[in-house]
C-alpha positions as CSV (number, residue, x, y, z in Angstrom):
1,M,2.1,26.5,-23.6
2,K,-0.1,24.4,-21.4
3,T,1.4,22.2,-18.7
4,S,0.6,18.5,-18.4
5,R,-1.8,19.3,-15.5
6,E,-3.7,21.8,-17.6
7,I,-3.9,19.4,-20.5
8,A,-5.2,16.7,-18.1
9,A,-7.9,19.1,-16.9
10,D,-9.0,19.6,-20.5
11,Y,-9.2,15.9,-21.3
12,S,-10.0,13.5,-18.5
13,R,-11.7,10.5,-20.2
14,S,-10.3,7.0,-19.4
15,P,-8.9,4.8,-22.2
16,S,-11.4,2.1,-21.3
17,A,-14.2,4.5,-22.0
18,A,-12.7,6.2,-25.1
19,E,-12.5,4.7,-28.6
20,A,-10.1,7.4,-29.8
21,A,-8.4,10.6,-28.8
22,T,-6.3,13.3,-30.4
23,V,-2.9,14.5,-29.2
24,P,-3.3,18.3,-28.6
25,A,-0.9,20.7,-30.3
26,E,0.4,21.7,-26.8
27,C,2.1,18.2,-26.6
28,A,4.3,18.7,-29.7
29,G,7.8,17.4,-29.1
30,W,6.8,15.4,-26.1
31,R,7.5,11.7,-25.7
32,L,4.5,9.6,-26.5
33,D,4.2,8.1,-23.0
34,A,4.4,11.6,-21.5
35,A,1.6,12.9,-23.7
36,L,-0.6,9.9,-22.9
37,A,0.1,10.4,-19.2
38,A,-1.0,14.1,-19.5
39,L,-4.2,13.0,-21.4
40,F,-5.0,10.2,-19.0
41,P,-3.7,11.2,-15.5
42,E,-5.9,8.5,-13.9
43,H,-3.4,5.9,-15.2
44,S,0.2,5.7,-14.4
45,R,2.9,6.3,-17.0
46,S,4.3,2.8,-16.5
47,R,0.9,1.3,-17.2
48,L,0.5,3.3,-20.3
49,Q,3.9,2.3,-21.4
50,G,2.9,-1.4,-21.0
51,W,-0.2,-0.8,-23.1
52,L,1.9,0.8,-25.8
53,K,4.4,-2.1,-25.8
54,D,1.7,-4.8,-26.0
55,G,-0.1,-3.1,-28.9
56,S,-3.2,-2.1,-26.9
57,I,-2.7,1.5,-28.0
58,E,-2.1,2.6,-31.6
59,V,-1.0,6.0,-32.9
60,D,-2.3,6.9,-36.4
61,G,-2.8,3.1,-37.0
62,A,0.6,2.1,-35.9
63,A,2.2,0.7,-32.7
64,L,4.9,3.1,-31.5
65,A,7.4,2.9,-28.8
66,P,6.8,4.9,-25.6
67,K,9.9,7.1,-26.4
68,A,8.5,8.2,-29.8
69,R,8.0,11.9,-30.2
70,V,4.6,13.3,-31.0
71,H,3.9,16.4,-33.2
72,G,0.2,17.1,-32.2
73,G,-2.8,15.9,-34.0
74,E,-2.0,12.2,-33.9
75,R,-5.0,9.9,-33.5
76,I,-4.8,7.6,-30.5
77,V,-6.9,4.5,-30.6
78,F,-7.3,1.9,-27.8
79,R,-7.7,-1.6,-29.2
80,G,-10.2,-3.5,-27.1
81,A,-10.5,-3.2,-23.3
82,V,-7.2,-2.3,-21.9
83,S,-6.3,-4.2,-18.8
84,A,-3.5,-5.3,-16.6
85,P,-3.8,-8.9,-15.5
86,A,-3.2,-9.9,-11.9
87,D,-0.6,-12.6,-10.9
88,G,-1.3,-15.5,-13.3
89,A,-0.6,-18.2,-10.7
90,A,-3.1,-16.8,-8.1
91,A,-6.4,-18.7,-7.7
92,A,-9.6,-17.6,-6.1
93,E,-10.2,-19.2,-2.7
94,A,-13.2,-19.1,-0.4
95,I,-11.4,-17.5,2.6
96,A,-13.5,-15.3,4.9
97,I,-12.5,-11.7,5.1
98,N,-13.8,-8.9,7.3
99,I,-14.8,-5.9,5.1
100,A,-14.9,-2.5,6.8
101,Y,-16.1,-0.7,3.7
102,E,-16.8,-1.4,0.0
103,D,-18.1,0.5,-3.0
104,D,-17.4,0.3,-6.8
105,E,-13.9,1.6,-6.5
106,I,-12.3,0.5,-3.2
107,I,-12.5,-2.2,-0.5
108,V,-11.2,-1.5,3.0
109,I,-10.2,-4.8,4.7
110,D,-9.8,-5.4,8.5
111,K,-7.2,-8.1,8.3
112,P,-6.8,-10.6,11.1
113,A,-3.3,-11.5,12.4
114,G,-2.0,-14.6,10.7
115,L,-3.3,-13.9,7.3
116,V,-0.6,-13.3,4.6
117,V,-1.5,-10.5,2.2
118,H,0.2,-11.7,-1.0
119,P,1.5,-15.1,-2.2
120,G,5.2,-15.5,-2.0
121,N,7.9,-18.0,-1.3
122,G,6.6,-20.6,1.1
123,Q,3.0,-19.2,0.9
124,P,1.6,-19.9,-2.6
125,S,-2.0,-19.8,-1.5
126,G,-4.3,-19.1,1.4
127,T,-3.6,-15.3,1.2
128,L,-5.7,-12.2,1.2
129,L,-5.1,-11.9,-2.5
130,N,-6.7,-15.3,-3.0
131,A,-9.6,-14.3,-0.8
132,L,-10.1,-11.1,-2.8
133,L,-10.2,-12.9,-6.1
134,H,-13.1,-15.0,-4.7
135,H,-14.9,-12.1,-3.2
136,A,-14.7,-9.8,-6.2
137,P,-13.7,-11.7,-9.4
138,V,-13.3,-8.3,-11.2
139,L,-10.0,-8.0,-9.3
140,A,-8.5,-10.6,-11.6
141,A,-8.0,-7.8,-14.1
142,I,-6.1,-5.6,-11.6
143,P,-2.4,-6.0,-10.8
144,R,-1.9,-7.7,-7.4
145,A,-5.7,-8.0,-7.2
146,G,-5.8,-4.2,-6.4
147,I,-3.6,-4.5,-3.3
148,V,-1.6,-1.2,-3.0
149,H,0.0,-1.6,0.4
150,R,0.5,-4.5,2.8
151,L,0.5,-5.5,6.4
152,D,2.9,-8.1,7.8
153,K,1.4,-11.6,8.3
154,D,1.1,-11.2,12.1
155,T,0.0,-7.5,12.1
156,S,-3.7,-7.0,12.2
157,G,-5.8,-4.1,11.0
158,L,-6.9,-1.9,8.1
159,L,-5.7,-1.8,4.5
160,V,-7.3,-0.5,1.3
161,V,-7.7,-2.4,-2.0
162,A,-8.5,-0.8,-5.4
163,K,-11.3,-2.4,-7.6
164,T,-10.4,-0.5,-10.7
165,L,-7.2,0.5,-12.5
166,T,-8.1,4.2,-12.1
167,A,-8.6,3.8,-8.3
168,Q,-5.3,1.8,-8.0
169,T,-3.3,4.5,-9.8
170,D,-4.8,7.2,-7.6
171,L,-4.2,5.3,-4.4
172,V,-0.6,4.6,-5.3
173,R,-0.1,8.3,-6.0
174,Q,-1.7,9.2,-2.6
175,L,0.7,6.8,-0.9
176,Q,3.7,8.3,-2.8
177,A,2.5,11.8,-1.8
178,R,2.2,10.6,1.8
179,T,-1.3,11.9,2.1
180,V,-2.7,8.5,3.2
181,K,-2.9,8.5,7.0
182,R,-2.0,5.2,8.7
183,H,-2.0,5.0,12.5
184,Y,-1.0,1.9,14.5
185,L,-1.3,0.8,18.1
186,A,2.0,-0.9,19.2
187,L,2.9,-2.4,22.6
188,A,6.7,-1.9,23.0
189,H,9.1,-3.2,25.6
190,G,10.4,-0.8,28.2
191,L,9.2,2.6,29.5
192,V,9.1,5.1,26.6
193,E,9.6,8.4,28.3
194,R,8.3,10.8,25.7
195,D,6.7,11.2,22.3
196,G,9.1,11.2,19.4
197,L,10.1,10.6,15.8
198,V,12.4,7.9,14.4
199,D,14.0,9.2,11.2
200,A,16.3,6.5,10.0
201,P,16.7,5.0,6.5
202,L,15.9,1.3,6.1
203,G,17.4,-1.4,3.9
204,R,18.1,-5.2,3.8
205,H,20.1,-6.5,6.7
206,S,23.7,-7.0,5.5
207,V,23.9,-10.6,6.7
208,Q,20.3,-11.8,7.4
209,R,18.7,-11.0,4.1
210,T,15.2,-11.8,5.2
211,K,15.4,-9.0,7.8
212,M,15.4,-5.2,7.5
213,A,17.7,-2.9,9.3
214,V,18.6,0.7,9.8
215,V,21.0,1.4,7.0
216,R,23.0,4.7,7.2
217,S,24.3,4.5,3.6
218,G,22.1,3.5,0.7
219,G,18.9,2.9,2.7
220,R,15.5,4.2,1.8
221,E,14.0,7.2,3.7
222,A,11.8,6.1,6.6
223,R,10.0,8.2,9.3
224,T,7.9,6.9,12.1
225,H,6.1,9.3,14.6
226,F,5.1,7.8,18.0
227,T,3.0,9.0,20.9
228,V,2.9,7.4,24.3
229,R,-0.7,6.4,25.2
230,E,-0.2,4.4,28.3
231,R,2.7,3.0,30.4
232,F,2.9,-0.2,32.3
233,A,5.6,-1.7,34.5
234,R,7.7,-3.2,31.7
235,C,6.1,-1.9,28.5
236,S,4.4,1.1,26.8
237,L,1.4,1.4,24.6
238,L,2.3,3.7,21.6
239,E,0.3,5.2,18.8
240,C,2.6,5.2,15.7
241,R,2.0,7.2,12.6
242,L,3.8,6.4,9.3
243,E,5.1,9.0,7.0
244,T,6.6,6.3,4.8
245,G,5.6,2.7,4.4
246,R,8.8,0.6,4.3
247,T,8.9,-3.2,5.0
248,H,8.8,-3.9,8.8
249,Q,9.2,-0.1,9.4
250,I,7.6,0.2,12.8
251,R,9.2,-3.0,14.0
252,V,12.7,-2.0,13.0
253,H,12.4,1.6,14.1
254,L,11.2,0.8,17.6
255,A,13.9,-1.9,18.0
256,S,16.5,0.6,16.9
257,I,15.6,2.8,19.9
258,T,15.7,-0.2,22.3
259,H,11.9,-0.5,22.5
260,P,11.1,-3.5,20.3
261,L,7.6,-4.7,19.9
262,V,6.2,-7.2,22.4
263,G,6.0,-10.7,20.7
264,D,8.3,-9.8,17.8
265,K,10.4,-12.9,17.4
266,T,12.4,-11.3,14.6
267,Y,13.4,-7.9,16.0
268,G,12.4,-8.3,19.7
269,R,13.4,-10.1,22.9
270,T,12.7,-13.6,24.1
271,K,12.8,-12.6,27.8
272,S,11.4,-9.4,29.3
273,G,10.9,-10.3,33.0
274,D,7.1,-10.4,32.5
275,P,5.8,-13.9,31.4
276,R,2.6,-12.3,30.1
277,L,4.6,-10.3,27.6
278,D,6.9,-13.2,26.7
279,A,3.9,-15.5,26.0
280,F,2.3,-13.2,23.5
281,P,2.5,-15.2,20.2
282,R,3.0,-12.4,17.6
283,Q,4.2,-8.8,17.3
284,A,1.7,-6.6,19.2
285,L,1.0,-4.3,16.3
286,H,-2.5,-3.2,15.0
287,A,-3.3,-0.9,12.1
288,W,-6.2,0.8,13.9
289,R,-6.9,3.9,11.8
290,L,-6.8,4.5,8.0
291,A,-7.7,7.8,6.3
292,L,-7.5,8.7,2.6
293,R,-9.2,10.7,-0.2
294,H,-11.7,8.6,-2.2
295,P,-10.1,8.1,-5.6
296,V,-13.2,9.0,-7.6
297,R,-15.5,11.1,-5.3
298,D,-12.5,13.2,-4.0
299,E,-13.8,13.2,-0.5
300,E,-11.9,12.5,2.7
301,M,-12.8,9.1,4.3
302,G,-11.6,7.4,7.4
303,W,-12.1,4.1,9.3
304,E,-11.1,2.7,12.7
305,S,-10.7,-0.9,13.7
306,P,-11.1,-2.1,17.3
307,L,-8.2,-4.0,18.9
308,P,-8.3,-7.8,18.2
309,E,-9.2,-10.0,21.1
310,D,-5.6,-11.2,21.9
311,F,-4.2,-7.7,22.0
312,A,-7.1,-6.3,24.0
313,A,-6.9,-9.2,26.5
314,L,-3.2,-8.6,27.0
315,L,-3.8,-4.9,27.8
316,T,-6.6,-5.9,30.2
317,M,-4.2,-8.2,32.1
318,L,-1.5,-5.5,32.3
319,R,-4.0,-3.0,33.6
320,G,-5.3,-5.5,36.2
């Protein structure tokens, strides 16, 4: 009996490009959503489940539940252009964005500090998502306008956006498989003596619910590798590499080893003994390198972003 991977290799067309498909005999006894996931691996199982529930996919002329069992030979028909709308409240806004790379499948953005990635409480507009909808209206048909990972408002640097459902699913799977390489430059308080790894699960702070914290019980796995690049009198320049991508991960992990980020008002210090560090207005964190496998061409790609002016100027002062 063929595995789902082997079935996917035999049949690799996308629902948006196929009027009909036939469930192979090898899928007999499977759940319908599992069979569809094997036939169309470029789309996530949850997305296929959504199309089944809203009637975009019919099986032998009927709408079936994702958990229905198939026998093989069923005719699968996609009614109209299947899509997954983005946030309905989001509007396109003419906000300038710095594009490091773009093709038909992905956009790599070099985000400035101060730009929120996604609308939320207290920030309904003026975000990267709003800017993306203006730059590429096709993103209105992609969940979250194709955003697959985020940077904090005051963190600068690179992030990737998907322009198609297929690319989005593939990028999410790469992130889940931890094959996307994300490197950051971070200026941390104190003298970090050696390279290291922080392996500590993260979760919501037990009291301050807007903050994250190291949570020994019930937290989500989180691993941050760091390398010392340069040492100054009262701080250290680190290169951090993420294995996982939890909210505020680098900020919380470095604070947990008594080396919080310079300028981090949430997890850091207000006084360091160096007025140049205390005056820095944001967390000194920059996503400087991003590498991934192109979701369609299957080639390894990578980009680097120079330090923003404020971060570079601070380093120049410290070196002087």
